[in-house]
Every structure is written in structure tokens, then in C-alpha cells.
All heavy atoms as an XYZ file, in Angstrom:
903
protein
N       1.471     -7.583    -21.312
C       0.496     -7.865    -20.276
C       0.242     -6.606    -19.481
O       1.198     -5.886    -19.094
C       0.826     -8.974    -19.398
C       0.872    -10.294    -20.033
S       1.283    -11.704    -19.012
C       0.140    -11.762    -17.814
N      -1.030     -6.266    -19.163
C      -1.295     -5.196    -18.229
C      -1.164     -5.535    -16.783
O      -1.078     -6.768    -16.430
C      -2.826     -4.651    -18.420
O      -3.633     -5.681    -18.078
C      -3.052     -4.366    -19.916
N      -1.220     -4.611    -15.813
C      -1.068     -4.855    -14.482
C      -2.220     -5.602    -13.958
O      -2.100     -6.572    -13.151
C      -0.835     -3.644    -13.702
N      -3.424     -5.333    -14.503
C      -4.553     -6.058    -14.129
C      -4.448     -7.592    -14.517
O      -4.732     -8.426    -13.673
C      -5.801     -5.500    -14.693
C      -7.166     -6.177    -14.481
C      -7.478     -6.247    -12.905
C      -8.308     -5.430    -15.148
N      -3.972     -7.793    -15.626
C      -3.882     -9.201    -16.281
C      -2.802     -9.976    -15.298
O      -3.020    -11.226    -14.967
C      -3.402     -9.290    -17.645
C      -4.545     -8.812    -18.520
C      -4.001     -8.619    -19.994
O      -2.732     -8.513    -20.113
O      -4.786     -8.581    -20.933
N      -1.759     -9.270    -15.018
C      -0.665     -9.893    -14.128
C      -1.261    -10.254    -12.723
O      -1.091    -11.314    -12.249
C       0.529     -8.918    -14.044
C       1.119     -8.801    -15.437
C       1.504     -9.413    -12.964
C       2.183     -7.699    -15.526
N      -2.003     -9.257    -12.160
C      -2.541     -9.539    -10.836
C      -3.571    -10.670    -10.820
O      -3.580    -11.419     -9.999
C      -3.139     -8.147    -10.343
N      -4.408    -10.600    -11.842
C      -5.378    -11.647    -11.991
C      -4.700    -13.103    -12.034
O      -5.143    -13.999    -11.348
C      -6.253    -11.552    -13.077
C      -7.338    -10.351    -12.935
C      -8.088    -10.198    -14.296
C      -8.365    -10.646    -11.749
N      -3.654    -13.164    -12.905
C      -3.016    -14.469    -12.971
C      -2.357    -14.870    -11.625
O      -2.335    -16.015    -11.211
C      -1.904    -14.363    -14.117
C      -2.490    -14.402    -15.581
C      -1.494    -14.086    -16.518
C      -3.201    -15.746    -15.822
N      -1.646    -13.899    -11.045
C      -0.958    -14.244     -9.701
C      -1.904    -14.595     -8.657
O      -1.568    -15.500     -7.817
C      -0.078    -13.042     -9.297
C       1.161    -12.895    -10.150
C       2.086    -11.797     -9.537
C       3.433    -11.789    -10.302
N       4.448    -10.985     -9.603
N      -3.159    -14.052     -8.639
C      -4.103    -14.276     -7.629
C      -4.966    -15.430     -8.019
O      -5.659    -16.000     -7.189
C      -4.996    -13.114     -7.382
C      -4.302    -11.875     -6.751
C      -5.172    -10.698     -6.781
C      -3.872    -12.270     -5.371
N      -4.790    -15.916     -9.264
C      -5.627    -17.151     -9.764
C      -7.153    -16.686     -9.835
O      -7.989    -17.572     -9.606
N      -7.425    -15.545    -10.286
C      -8.855    -15.089    -10.393
C      -9.217    -14.941    -11.885
O      -8.335    -14.776    -12.721
C      -8.942    -13.734     -9.725
C      -8.707    -13.749     -8.226
C      -8.888    -12.183     -7.759
C      -9.696    -14.553     -7.422
N     -10.415    -15.080    -12.212
C     -11.029    -14.875    -13.507
C     -11.408    -13.414    -13.658
O     -11.072    -12.865    -14.855
C     -12.233    -15.778    -13.731
C     -11.974    -17.241    -13.507
C     -11.558    -17.895    -14.834
O     -12.027    -17.399    -15.928
O     -10.768    -18.855    -14.805
N     -11.958    -12.753    -12.766
C     -12.426    -11.403    -12.840
C     -11.933    -10.550    -11.705
O     -11.637    -11.084    -10.665
C     -13.944    -11.373    -12.901
O     -14.466    -11.881    -11.662
C     -14.589    -12.048    -14.087
N     -11.859     -9.324    -11.904
C     -11.347     -8.390    -10.950
C     -12.368     -8.074     -9.911
O     -13.432     -7.664    -10.276
C     -10.776     -7.179    -11.606
N     -11.992     -7.998     -8.682
C     -12.895     -7.601     -7.616
C     -12.722     -6.195     -7.411
O     -11.680     -5.506     -7.924
C     -12.544     -8.371     -6.258
O     -11.332     -8.005     -5.899
N     -13.665     -5.408     -6.739
C     -13.541     -4.070     -6.484
C     -12.293     -3.763     -5.685
O     -11.739     -2.733     -5.774
C     -14.866     -3.662     -5.779
C     -15.827     -4.673     -6.158
C     -15.014     -6.016     -6.383
N     -12.021     -4.660     -4.732
C     -10.821     -4.439     -3.828
C      -9.474     -4.461     -4.696
O      -8.635     -3.672     -4.482
N      -9.447     -5.303     -5.695
C      -8.287     -5.316     -6.584
C      -8.259     -4.093     -7.388
O      -7.087     -3.446     -7.558
C      -8.329     -6.596     -7.401
C      -7.143     -6.750     -8.506
C      -5.813     -6.785     -7.908
C      -7.359     -7.944     -9.314
N      -9.265     -3.680     -7.895
C      -9.223     -2.397     -8.729
C      -8.867     -1.246     -7.881
O      -8.122     -0.418     -8.415
C     -10.687     -2.154     -9.429
C     -11.131     -3.286    -10.362
S      -9.862     -3.513    -11.703
C      -9.959     -2.067    -12.630
N      -9.345     -1.172     -6.737
C      -8.885     -0.043     -5.859
C      -7.501     -0.054     -5.453
O      -6.793      0.919     -5.536
C      -9.798     -0.123     -4.509
C      -9.474      1.010     -3.492
C      -9.922      2.311     -4.048
C     -10.291      0.704     -2.219
N      -6.964     -1.234     -5.233
C      -5.522     -1.452     -4.853
C      -4.690     -1.004     -6.098
O      -3.638     -0.377     -5.973
C      -5.263     -2.879     -4.499
N      -5.058     -1.493     -7.355
C      -4.420     -1.054     -8.552
C      -4.323      0.470     -8.694
O      -3.368      0.980     -9.044
C      -5.066     -1.732     -9.692
C      -4.602     -3.206    -10.000
C      -5.458     -3.844    -10.932
C      -3.171     -3.358    -10.290
N      -5.589      1.123     -8.476
C      -5.556      2.506     -8.653
C      -4.700      3.295     -7.572
O      -3.980      4.213     -7.862
C      -7.085      2.991     -8.420
N      -4.731      2.749     -6.345
C      -3.901      3.282     -5.245
C      -2.422      3.122     -5.581
O      -1.608      4.061     -5.360
C      -4.278      2.642     -3.880
C      -3.693      3.389     -2.761
C      -4.287      2.911     -1.477
O      -5.078      1.917     -1.478
O      -3.850      3.411     -0.338
N      -2.008      1.935     -5.961
C      -0.673      1.684     -6.353
C      -0.197      2.574     -7.562
O       0.866      3.095     -7.486
C      -0.316      0.208     -6.632
N      -1.018      2.642     -8.582
C      -0.695      3.513     -9.647
C      -0.424      4.970     -9.261
O       0.484      5.633     -9.704
C      -1.836      3.491    -10.793
C      -1.439      4.331    -11.993
C      -2.554      4.219    -13.011
C      -2.238      5.025    -14.195
N      -3.299      5.119    -15.217
N      -1.358      5.417     -8.401
C      -1.212      6.880     -7.905
C       0.093      6.994     -7.140
O       0.745      8.015     -7.231
C      -2.452      7.295     -7.090
C      -2.419      8.686     -6.794
C      -2.579      9.586     -8.071
O      -3.413      9.327     -8.964
N      -1.704     10.557     -8.162
N       0.407      6.101     -6.352
C       1.694      6.093     -5.694
C       2.876      6.165     -6.525
O       3.821      6.889     -6.340
N       2.794      5.315     -7.647
C       3.978      5.259     -8.583
C       3.986      6.576     -9.329
O       5.129      7.197     -9.467
C       3.727      4.168     -9.527
C       3.972      2.763     -8.795
C       4.748      4.218    -10.667
C       3.626      1.548     -9.632
N       2.852      7.099     -9.749
C       2.861      8.385    -10.481
C       3.327      9.495     -9.577
O       4.154     10.400    -10.111
C       1.347      8.754    -10.889
C       0.771      7.966    -11.926
C      -0.788      8.298    -12.154
C       1.546      8.106    -13.247
N       3.114      9.503     -8.240
C       3.513     10.514     -7.417
C       4.964     10.408     -7.169
O       5.790     11.426     -7.186
C       2.808     10.543     -6.059
C       1.348     10.954     -6.136
O       0.908     11.651     -7.170
N       0.585     10.625     -5.249
N       5.592      9.220     -6.998
C       6.828      8.996     -6.656
C       7.764      9.285     -7.903
O       8.911      9.882     -7.747
C       7.184      7.530     -6.274
C       8.586      7.272     -6.010
C       9.164      7.644     -4.627
C       9.413      6.698     -6.772
C      10.394      7.474     -4.296
C      10.749      6.480     -6.458
C      11.249      6.856     -5.225
O      12.549      6.614     -4.938
N       7.366      8.918     -9.080
C       8.043      9.147    -10.272
C       7.846     10.484    -10.826
O       8.532     10.765    -11.895
C       7.773      8.070    -11.338
S       8.247      6.477    -10.763
N       7.056     11.342    -10.326
C       6.689     12.688    -10.804
C       6.089     12.731    -12.089
O       6.411     13.580    -13.130
C       8.034     13.592    -10.784
C       8.599     13.791     -9.353
O       7.822     14.010     -8.411
N       9.804     13.582     -9.277
N       5.219     11.785    -12.354
C       4.437     11.769    -13.599
C       3.122     12.453    -13.417
O       2.604     12.586    -12.309
C       4.049     10.455    -14.131
C       5.280      9.492    -14.619
C       6.478     10.107    -14.618
C       5.057      8.293    -15.060
C       7.576      9.312    -15.149
C       6.055      7.471    -15.543
C       7.355      7.974    -15.525
O       8.409      7.194    -16.062
N       2.501     12.998    -14.417
C       1.237     13.644    -14.365
C       0.180     12.707    -14.144
O       0.262     11.517    -14.538
N      -0.961     13.054    -13.572
C      -2.154     12.165    -13.412
C      -2.696     11.566    -14.764
O      -3.292     10.469    -14.806
C      -3.219     12.720    -12.704
C      -2.893     13.040    -11.196
O      -1.965     12.290    -10.638
O      -3.529     13.939    -10.559
N      -2.444     12.299    -15.799
C      -3.063     11.903    -17.146
C      -2.085     10.999    -17.923
O      -2.354     10.553    -18.967
C      -3.458     13.059    -17.991
C      -2.262     14.073    -18.105
O      -1.286     14.046    -17.400
O      -2.318     14.879    -19.081
N      -0.790     10.821    -17.381
C       0.228     10.003    -18.095
C       0.074      8.578    -17.780
O      -0.426      8.187    -16.727
C       1.565     10.486    -17.716
C       1.996     11.878    -18.174
C       3.340     12.197    -17.809
O       4.206     11.556    -18.448
O       3.567     12.987    -16.920
N       0.357      7.797    -18.789
C       0.339      6.316    -18.629
C       1.639      5.902    -17.968
O       2.701      6.470    -18.364
C       0.040      5.609    -19.905
C      -1.301      5.734    -20.375
C      -2.359      5.153    -19.352
O      -2.117      4.017    -18.938
O      -3.382      5.760    -19.051
N       1.640      4.879    -17.287
C       2.900      4.179    -16.685
C       3.537      3.446    -17.826
O       2.931      2.915    -18.712
C       2.591      3.296    -15.572
C       2.072      3.995    -14.299
C       1.877      2.952    -13.236
C       3.160      4.993    -13.772
N       4.981      3.453    -17.878
C       5.599      2.591    -18.792
C       5.271      1.100    -18.654
O       5.057      0.647    -17.506
C       7.067      2.789    -18.483
C       7.140      4.115    -17.730
C       5.827      4.153    -16.969
N       5.196      0.340    -19.722
C       4.688     -1.053    -19.653
C       5.856     -1.853    -18.761
O       5.488     -2.851    -18.179
C       4.668     -1.597    -21.065
N       7.037     -1.396    -18.743
C       8.089     -2.021    -17.894
C       7.746     -2.049    -16.363
O       8.225     -2.766    -15.648
C       9.379     -1.437    -18.140
N       6.832     -1.141    -16.046
C       6.451     -1.098    -14.623
C       5.204     -1.879    -14.261
O       4.781     -1.905    -13.091
C       6.159      0.368    -14.239
C       7.417      1.178    -14.053
C       7.039      2.666    -13.709
C       8.242      0.695    -12.875
N       4.627     -2.636    -15.206
C       3.414     -3.333    -14.959
C       3.496     -4.474    -13.883
O       2.681     -4.657    -13.081
C       2.837     -3.995    -16.218
C       2.200     -2.945    -17.086
O       1.915     -1.815    -16.617
N       1.928     -3.348    -18.364
N       4.681     -5.105    -13.801
C       4.881     -6.165    -12.830
C       5.086     -5.489    -11.397
O       4.428     -6.022    -10.408
C       6.112     -7.015    -13.148
C       5.787     -8.059    -14.221
C       6.134     -7.839    -15.591
C       5.149     -9.216    -13.765
C       5.888     -8.852    -16.485
C       4.823    -10.220    -14.839
C       5.218     -9.962    -16.148
N       5.795     -4.360    -11.395
C       5.883     -3.720    -10.160
C       4.648     -3.098     -9.626
O       4.207     -3.299     -8.403
C       6.911     -2.492    -10.271
C       7.022     -1.761     -9.006
C       8.274     -3.042    -10.723
N       3.787     -2.659    -10.583
C       2.490     -2.068    -10.241
C       1.554     -3.197     -9.708
O       0.863     -2.958     -8.676
C       1.907     -1.540    -11.490
C       0.567     -0.783    -11.482
C      -0.197     -0.581    -10.335
C      -0.183     -0.409    -12.510
N      -1.411     -0.024    -10.745
C      -1.439      0.178    -12.036
C      -0.005     -0.400    -13.925
C      -2.412      0.640    -12.844
C      -0.933      0.107    -14.737
C      -2.113      0.727    -14.192
N       1.579     -4.371    -10.347
C       0.746     -5.442     -9.849
C       1.190     -6.000     -8.541
O       0.253     -6.192     -7.690
C       0.820     -6.580    -10.961
N       2.481     -6.101     -8.307
C       2.944     -6.558     -6.989
C       2.703     -5.571     -5.861
O       2.310     -5.963     -4.793
C       4.409     -6.778     -7.050
C       4.787     -7.991     -7.923
O       3.968     -8.808     -8.186
O       6.047     -8.131     -8.356
N       2.724     -4.262     -6.222
C       2.421     -3.320     -5.161
C       0.874     -3.367     -4.825
O       0.537     -3.308     -3.619
C       2.810     -1.826     -5.654
C       4.229     -1.531     -5.682
S       4.595      0.079     -6.211
C       3.666      1.134     -5.087
N       0.052     -3.491     -5.818
C      -1.373     -3.660     -5.523
C      -1.695     -4.850     -4.663
O      -2.456     -4.807     -3.809
C      -2.147     -3.748     -6.918
N      -1.010     -5.970     -4.996
C      -1.261     -7.267     -4.285
C      -0.769     -7.019     -2.796
O      -1.445     -7.548     -1.836
C      -0.727     -8.450     -4.918
C      -1.292     -8.759     -6.212
S      -0.892    -10.296     -7.048
C       0.894    -10.328     -6.809
N       0.352     -6.316     -2.605
C       0.779     -6.043     -1.252
C      -0.137     -5.177     -0.509
O      -0.447     -5.369      0.729
C       2.201     -5.322     -1.301
N      -0.809     -4.181     -1.220
C      -1.712     -3.294     -0.585
C      -2.983     -4.140     -0.156
O      -3.589     -3.936      0.840
C      -2.098     -2.151     -1.465
C      -1.071     -1.051     -1.631
C      -1.537     -0.057     -2.679
C      -0.868     -0.379     -0.343
N      -3.402     -5.008     -1.139
C      -4.605     -5.848     -0.803
C      -4.389     -6.744      0.305
O      -5.209     -6.955      1.229
C      -4.893     -6.701     -2.045
C      -5.713     -5.986     -3.140
S      -6.145     -7.170     -4.386
C      -7.250     -8.308     -3.572
N      -3.121     -7.294      0.544
C      -2.902     -8.192      1.640
C      -2.965     -7.390      2.908
O      -3.481     -7.933      3.903
C      -1.469     -8.756      1.498
N      -2.514     -6.133      2.981
C      -2.555     -5.348      4.197
C      -3.964     -4.979      4.519
O      -4.410     -4.884      5.560
C      -1.666     -4.223      4.100
O      -0.326     -4.673      3.850
C      -1.695     -3.345      5.401
N      -4.734     -4.580      3.508
C      -6.162     -4.187      3.632
C      -6.912     -5.401      4.257
O      -7.702     -5.268      5.072
C      -6.726     -3.859      2.406
O      -6.157     -2.642      1.886
N      -6.546     -6.653      3.768
C      -7.168     -7.756      4.381
C      -6.932     -8.004      5.841
O      -7.676     -8.367      6.652
C      -6.862     -9.043      3.535
C      -7.440    -10.277      4.038
N      -8.774    -10.558      3.968
C      -6.847    -11.398      4.666
C      -9.020    -11.713      4.625
N      -7.918    -12.192      5.030
N      -5.628     -7.828      6.172
C      -5.207     -8.020      7.502
C      -5.772     -6.869      8.432
O      -6.112     -7.208      9.522
C      -3.721     -8.056      7.632
O      -3.165     -6.888      7.449
N      -5.959     -5.672      7.979
C      -6.521     -4.660      8.674
C      -8.010     -4.906      8.880
O      -8.641     -4.720      9.941
C      -6.433     -3.272      8.006
C      -5.052     -2.759      8.123
C      -4.867     -1.355      7.366
O      -5.820     -0.962      6.664
O      -3.771     -0.877      7.359
N      -8.728     -5.468      7.843
C     -10.109     -5.784      7.953
C     -10.427     -6.883      8.979
O     -11.446     -6.884      9.602
C     -10.678     -6.102      6.531
N      -9.527     -7.793      9.099
C      -9.728     -9.032      9.936
C      -9.099     -8.615     11.293
O      -9.350     -9.400     12.307
C      -8.977    -10.149      9.472
O      -7.677     -9.998      9.231
C      -9.664    -10.641      8.172
N      -8.444     -7.504     11.454
C      -7.892     -7.140     12.701
C      -6.627     -7.728     13.158
O      -6.175     -7.723     14.255
N      -5.939     -8.390     12.192
C      -4.689     -9.114     12.506
C      -3.623     -7.983     12.775
O      -3.449     -7.171     12.061
C      -4.298     -9.933     11.390
N      -2.878     -8.244     13.954
C      -1.657     -7.466     14.269
C      -2.006     -5.959     14.509
O      -1.157     -5.136     14.630
C      -0.662     -7.505     13.241
C      -0.138     -8.933     13.044
O      -0.055     -9.692     13.904
O       0.223     -9.152     11.844
N      -3.286     -5.625     14.734
C      -3.611     -4.278     15.087
C      -4.453     -4.267     16.395
O      -5.503     -4.776     16.417
C      -4.399     -3.611     13.924
C      -3.468     -3.627     12.634
C      -4.873     -2.199     14.269
C      -4.193     -3.160     11.415
N      -3.959     -3.520     17.317
C      -4.858     -3.274     18.589
C      -5.768     -2.224     18.349
O      -5.501     -1.212     17.745
C      -3.832     -2.887     19.762
N      -6.983     -2.270     18.846
C      -7.928     -1.213     18.640
C      -7.490      0.024     19.320
O      -6.851      0.026     20.405
C      -9.162     -1.778     19.365
C      -8.805     -2.914     20.135
C      -7.473     -3.382     19.707
N      -7.801      1.172     18.666
C      -7.418      2.430     19.307
C      -8.177      2.735     20.530
O      -9.342      2.385     20.659
C      -7.835      3.589     18.266
C      -7.431      4.940     18.826
C      -7.131      3.455     16.981
N      -7.460      3.015     21.584
C      -8.000      3.305     22.903
C      -7.934      2.091     23.846
O      -8.451      2.237     24.997
N      -7.519      0.946     23.372
C      -7.602     -0.192     24.250
C      -6.412     -0.047     25.231
O      -5.396      0.474     25.041
C      -7.237     -1.485     23.369
N      -6.767     -0.544     26.433
C      -5.917     -0.388     27.547
C      -4.762     -1.457     27.441
O      -5.053     -2.620     27.323
C      -6.632     -0.546     28.923
C      -5.889     -0.373     30.161
C      -5.371      1.051     30.295
C      -6.709     -0.746     31.412
N      -3.581     -1.063     27.352
C      -2.508     -1.971     27.153
C      -1.683     -2.280     28.406
O      -1.157     -3.342     28.615
C      -1.409     -1.521     26.201
O      -0.857     -0.231     26.508
C      -2.140     -1.467     24.783
N      -1.635     -1.313     29.324
C      -1.018     -1.583     30.751
C      -1.544     -0.710     31.774
O      -2.199      0.389     31.459
C       0.551     -1.331     30.675
O       0.779      0.005     30.444
N      -1.522     -1.160     32.954
C      -2.048     -0.469     34.109
C      -1.189     -0.550     35.367
O      -0.798     -1.636     35.671
C      -3.468     -0.997     34.432
C      -4.168     -0.598     35.759
C      -4.627      0.815     35.610
C      -5.266     -1.516     35.900
N      -0.742      0.448     35.965
C       0.068      0.382     37.157
C      -0.770      1.015     38.284
O      -1.280      2.086     38.263
C       1.340      1.164     37.022
O       1.987      0.674     35.822
C       2.356      0.969     38.154
N      -0.799      0.238     39.439
C      -1.572      0.752     40.618
C      -0.882      1.911     41.403
O      -1.441      2.753     41.797
C      -2.122     -0.394     41.452
C      -2.928     -1.395     40.646
S      -4.403     -0.637     40.057
C      -5.496     -0.721     41.567
N       0.404      1.556     41.780
C       1.088      2.571     42.524
C       1.440      3.782     41.821
O       2.048      3.699     40.707
N       1.007      4.950     42.227
C       1.156      6.244     41.579
C       0.423      6.193     40.230
O       0.730      7.052     39.306
C       2.612      6.641     41.241
C       3.287      7.167     42.543
O       2.465      7.434     43.482
O       4.518      7.301     42.560
N      -0.592      5.426     40.059
C      -1.580      5.310     39.021
C      -0.949      5.686     37.588
O      -0.691      6.802     37.249
C      -2.707      6.318     39.208
O      -3.086      6.005     40.547
C      -3.886      5.995     38.290
N      -0.810      4.707     36.778
C      -0.271      4.839     35.350
C      -1.146      4.035     34.532
O      -1.352      2.837     34.671
C       1.171      4.502     35.350
O       1.685      4.372     34.021
N      -1.581      4.698     33.393
C      -2.357      3.897     32.337
C      -1.665      4.097     31.073
O      -1.046      5.111     30.687
C      -3.703      4.524     32.130
C      -4.480      4.529     33.444
C      -4.670      5.684     34.196
C      -5.128      3.489     33.908
C      -5.396      5.712     35.272
C      -5.880      3.423     35.065
C      -6.024      4.592     35.783
O      -6.674      4.475     36.991
N      -1.745      3.052     30.163
C      -1.206      3.160     28.792
C      -2.305      2.634     27.828
O      -2.933      1.605     28.048
C       0.041      2.285     28.651
O       1.117      2.837     29.409
N      -2.465      3.407     26.767
C      -3.549      3.076     25.839
C      -2.888      2.735     24.478
O      -1.815      3.413     24.089
C      -4.506      4.160     25.593
C      -5.314      4.462     26.913
C      -4.956      5.418     27.852
C      -6.483      3.649     27.144
C      -5.638      5.607     28.950
C      -7.162      3.808     28.354
C      -6.808      4.786     29.223
N      -3.488      1.886     23.754
C      -2.878      1.469     22.374
C      -3.047      2.692     21.366
O      -3.984      3.452     21.514
C      -3.630      0.391     21.888
N      -2.109      2.797     20.575
C      -2.268      3.803     19.475
C      -2.124      3.033     18.136
O      -1.610      1.981     18.072
C      -1.037      4.795     19.503
O       0.152      4.056     19.488
C      -1.055      5.625     20.781
N      -2.829      3.534     17.072
C      -2.709      2.817     15.860
C      -1.249      2.485     15.402
O      -0.359      3.556     15.567
C      -3.400      3.685     14.798
C      -3.754      4.951     15.637
C      -3.393      4.769     17.034
N      -0.955      1.464     14.988
C       0.514      1.105     14.589
C       0.842      1.750     13.257
O       1.895      2.186     13.102
C       0.592     -0.480     14.544
C       0.449     -1.130     15.853
C       0.690     -2.565     15.688
O       0.570     -3.092     14.548
N       0.710     -3.365     16.795
N      -0.045      1.740     12.350
C       0.247      2.314     11.058
C      -1.061      2.921     10.448
O      -2.101      2.404     10.712
C       0.719      1.231     10.035
C       2.005      0.632     10.170
C       2.288     -0.321      9.044
C       3.736     -0.754      9.220
N       4.139     -1.617      7.989
N      -0.812      4.023      9.795
C      -1.973      4.541      9.055
C      -1.915      4.015      7.566
O      -0.917      3.354      7.193
C      -1.859      6.121      9.000
O      -0.626      6.546      8.274
C      -1.765      6.721     10.393
N      -2.937      4.211      6.877
C      -2.996      3.802      5.556
C      -1.828      4.467      4.681
O      -1.293      3.777      3.903
C      -4.408      4.063      4.887
C      -4.544      3.628      3.489
C      -5.091      2.249      3.563
C      -5.530      1.847      2.262
N      -5.706      0.395      2.179
N      -1.559      5.753      4.963
C      -0.481      6.352      4.161
C       0.898      5.759      4.565
O       1.793      5.619      3.772
C      -0.457      7.894      4.376
C       0.472      8.588      3.629
C       0.259      8.439      2.158
O      -0.977      8.540      1.639
N       1.299      8.285      1.321
N       1.108      5.484      5.772
C       2.242      4.812      6.300
C       2.492      3.511      5.539
O       3.654      3.161      5.066
C       2.274      4.607      7.742
C       2.381      5.834      8.587
O       2.832      6.924      7.976
O       2.040      5.770      9.783
N       1.401      2.786      5.448
C       1.546      1.528      4.698
C       1.916      1.637      3.229
O       2.741      0.956      2.631
C       0.318      0.592      4.871
C       0.420     -0.699      4.167
N       1.374     -1.633      4.508
C      -0.041     -1.071      3.101
C       1.300     -2.641      3.638
N       0.425     -2.399      2.674
N       1.174      2.570      2.544
C       1.440      2.881      1.125
C       2.984      3.301      0.934
O       3.655      2.870      0.112
C       0.498      3.932      0.601
C       0.832      4.272     -0.770
C       0.585      3.159     -1.754
C      -0.175      5.501     -1.208
N       3.400      4.138      1.951
C       4.864      4.639      1.800
C       5.803      3.384      2.023
O       6.838      3.198      1.343
C       5.129      5.669      2.894
C       4.423      6.956      2.494
O       4.033      7.118      1.467
O       4.350      7.754      3.463
N       5.444      2.471      2.862
C       6.258      1.265      3.137
C       6.271      0.389      1.952
O       7.370     -0.171      1.638
C       5.715      0.460      4.460
N       5.162      0.148      1.330
C       5.045     -0.633      0.226
C       5.807     -0.012     -1.019
O       6.580     -0.689     -1.672
C       3.519     -0.981     -0.261
C       3.522     -1.559     -1.698
C       2.908     -1.799      0.740
N       5.703      1.329     -1.158
C       6.355      2.112     -2.223
C       7.957      1.960     -1.930
O       8.639      1.757     -2.912
C       5.868      3.500     -2.130
C       6.356      4.407     -3.348
C       5.923      3.809     -4.706
C       5.867      5.802     -3.207
N       8.322      2.037     -0.620
C       9.676      1.962     -0.356
C      10.359      0.594     -0.706
O      11.583      0.590     -1.053
N       9.483     -0.468     -0.716
C      10.133     -1.767     -1.088
C      10.441     -1.842     -2.641
O      11.212     -2.658     -3.018
C       9.083     -2.896     -0.812
C       8.967     -3.093      0.664
O       9.925     -2.700      1.460
N       7.896     -3.634      1.072
N       9.913     -0.900     -3.461
C       9.994     -0.900     -4.821
C      10.817      0.307     -5.387
O      10.910      0.443     -6.699
C       8.663     -0.986     -5.556
C       7.888     -2.242     -5.210
C       6.931     -2.363     -4.226
C       8.170     -3.416     -5.896
C       6.326     -3.440     -3.857
C       7.521     -4.648     -5.615
C       6.535     -4.620     -4.562
O       5.952     -5.799     -4.248
N      11.471      1.026     -4.502
C      12.080      2.281     -4.981
C      13.271      1.972     -5.837
O      13.500      2.777     -6.814
C      12.557      3.090     -3.863
O      13.334      2.376     -2.962
C      11.404      3.716     -2.999
N      13.940      0.905     -5.635
C      15.151      0.604     -6.599
C      14.579      0.416     -7.959
O      15.275      0.947     -8.878
C      15.746     -0.710     -6.027
C      16.830     -1.227     -7.083
C      16.464     -0.520     -4.709
N      13.550     -0.234     -8.249
C      12.966     -0.440     -9.481
C      12.351      0.852    -10.080
O      12.406      1.076    -11.200
C      11.911     -1.588     -9.475
C      12.579     -2.922     -9.178
C      11.580     -3.995     -8.887
O      10.389     -3.704     -8.541
N      11.884     -5.125     -9.184
N      11.675      1.614     -9.204
C      11.106      2.858     -9.619
C      12.028      3.914     -9.876
O      11.677      4.885    -10.722
C      10.012      3.317     -8.512
C       8.891      2.370     -8.361
C       8.016      2.994     -7.091
C       7.991      2.375     -9.532
N      13.193      3.970     -9.300
C      14.120      5.067     -9.457
C      14.524      5.260    -10.949
O      14.935      6.205    -11.423
C      15.329      4.889     -8.520
C      15.041      5.320     -7.163
O      14.153      5.983     -6.879
N      15.965      4.738     -6.170
N      14.581      4.107    -11.704
C      14.952      4.171    -13.113
C      13.925      4.929    -13.875
O      14.380      5.422    -15.034
C      15.033      2.686    -13.607
C      15.987      1.839    -13.056
C      15.971      0.455    -13.531
C      16.978     -0.444    -12.771
N      16.834     -1.885    -13.167
N      12.783      5.209    -13.425
C      11.629      5.740    -14.193
C      11.344      7.171    -13.585
O      10.436      7.915    -13.996
C      10.440      4.965    -14.239
C      10.592      3.632    -14.921
C      10.992      2.537    -14.187
C      10.452      3.577    -16.239
C      11.247      1.354    -14.820
C      10.712      2.340    -16.863
C      11.042      1.218    -16.206
N      12.113      7.513    -12.562
C      11.829      8.843    -11.825
C      12.225     10.022    -12.633
O      13.268     10.038    -13.208
C      12.517      8.825    -10.511
C      11.939      9.716     -9.530
C      12.401      9.445     -8.079
N      11.505     10.230     -7.289
C      11.864     10.487     -5.930
N      12.915      9.874     -5.471
N      11.043     11.207     -5.098
N      11.534     11.031    -12.516
C      11.808     12.354    -13.305
C      12.087     13.377    -12.245
O      11.512     13.415    -11.179
C      10.611     12.786    -14.140
C      10.192     11.883    -15.184
C       9.071     12.404    -15.982
N       8.655     11.475    -16.993
C       7.476     11.768    -17.598
N       6.667     12.759    -17.414
N       7.092     10.881    -18.629
N      12.945     14.331    -12.674
C      13.188     15.497    -11.745
C      12.242     16.584    -12.130
O      11.897     16.764    -13.294
C      14.614     15.989    -12.043
C      15.728     14.995    -11.548
C      17.090     15.537    -11.983
C      15.690     14.751    -10.080
N      11.921     17.372    -11.095
C      11.048     18.507    -11.308
C      11.788     19.743    -10.867
O      12.392     19.774     -9.704
C       9.743     18.384    -10.444
C       8.899     17.315    -10.969
C       8.935     19.751    -10.532
C       7.635     17.023    -10.197
N      11.904     20.710    -11.795
C      12.656     21.942    -11.381
C      11.527     22.921    -10.788
O      10.554     22.986    -11.285
C      13.333     22.590    -12.681
C      14.290     21.762    -13.274
C      14.175     20.915    -14.326
C      15.655     21.616    -12.667
N      15.367     20.345    -14.478
C      16.315     20.664    -13.606
C      16.287     22.190    -11.708
C      17.606     20.388    -13.378
C      17.598     21.786    -11.521
C      18.294     20.851    -12.352
N      11.961     23.476     -9.756
C      11.094     24.468     -9.014
C      10.689     25.729     -9.825
O      11.215     26.119    -10.751
C      11.665     24.797     -7.695
C      13.104     24.369     -7.813
C      13.165     23.350     -8.974
């Protein structure tokens, strides 16, 4: 089974949405980079479940970012002190790359088996 077929079955979908295709491409690129594979190389079939799970995790976060869940808007006032005047503003909690790294970090045990060394 391909990663796309696995993701479609797990999500209960008949056809792939553009968001799913984007998440699969982003997860694949993260795996390729982590495992030191070239962009033109195919991932081993043994990684298809990991690839699909990573893509679904990325989609879940993209959905929560789009709906604004757990994210304060940048520049929003979070605290205000009147004596000696103090202001605090919200900063973004995570960037997209931080999230990709966190998702990739959850799968490093499985990905380490496929990782290649690069000699400088």
C-alpha cells in the first residue's frame, strides 16, 4: 500500500484533498532530509505507514492553525502593568518548521533504521 492509500483509509476518504497531498509532500521531504536521501529517490515501502502518519499529524496541526486553536494572534496584548508601565505582547508559539521538526521527532526511532551517513 502506498502512503496515500494508507492516509485515505485512515481518514475514511474516497479521494485525496489538496491539503492531504500537500501534507504528504511535506512529510516526504522531511523524511528525505532526515534520512539523507536525494530528492529523486523513492522512500522504502517500509516507511509508508510512518509517512502517512506524519502527513496526518501535519494536517491536524494545519487545521488547528487555520481555526486559531491554541494560538494567540501575534501582537496581542497579554498583560499590562500600570505602576512603572509594563506591557507584554504575544509571540507566535510555533512556526511551521518548528512543528515539522516536532512531528519528525516523534518518528525518529523508526526513521533511524533508514538513515544514511554523509561524509563531508
